[in-house]
C-alpha positions in Angstrom: 23.2 -0.9 -6.9 19.5 -0.8 -6.4 17.1 -3.0 -8.2 15.5 -1.7 -11.2 12.1 -2.5 -12.3 10.6 -1.5 -15.5 8.0 1.1 -15.6 5.3 -1.1 -17.3 5.9 -3.8 -14.5 5.6 -1.0 -11.9 2.3 0.1 -13.1 1.2 -3.5 -13.2 2.1 -4.0 -9.3 -0.5 -1.2 -8.7 -3.1 -3.2 -10.7 -2.8 -1.1 -13.8 -2.8 -2.5 -17.3 -0.8 -0.9 -20.0 -2.3 -1.0 -23.6 -0.9 0.4 -26.9 -3.2 2.7 -28.6 -1.3 2.1 -32.0 0.3 -0.6 -34.1 2.5 -0.6 -37.0 3.6 -3.5 -39.2 7.3 -2.7 -38.3 6.5 -3.2 -34.7 5.5 -6.8 -35.4 8.1 -7.6 -37.9 11.0 -5.9 -35.8 10.2 -7.7 -32.8 9.3 -4.7 -31.0 5.8 -5.7 -30.2 7.0 -8.9 -28.9 9.4 -7.2 -26.5 6.8 -4.8 -25.3 4.5 -8.0 -24.5 7.5 -9.3 -22.5 7.7 -6.1 -20.7 4.3 -6.5 -19.5 2.0 -4.6 -22.1 -1.5 -6.1 -21.8 -3.1 -5.4 -25.0 -3.5 -3.2 -28.2 -6.3 -0.7 -29.4 -6.6 0.7 -33.0 -8.6 4.0 -32.4 -9.5 4.2 -36.0 -11.5 1.0 -35.7 -14.1 3.0 -33.8 -16.6 5.2 -35.7 -17.3 8.7 -34.6 -20.7 7.8 -33.3 -18.9 5.3 -30.9 -17.2 7.8 -29.2 -20.2 10.1 -28.4 
């Protein structure tokens, strides 16, 4: 059997940080967000927090 590394950790090993671009209340209450953080997710971004002028 070979050694399995999760894809998020593999990206981290190459100097990349994985961020989520969404968040749902259910992600928090279900423990999904905690599991993703434990797997290596480094941050969250809510795109709707940026105004159209910020994206130009």
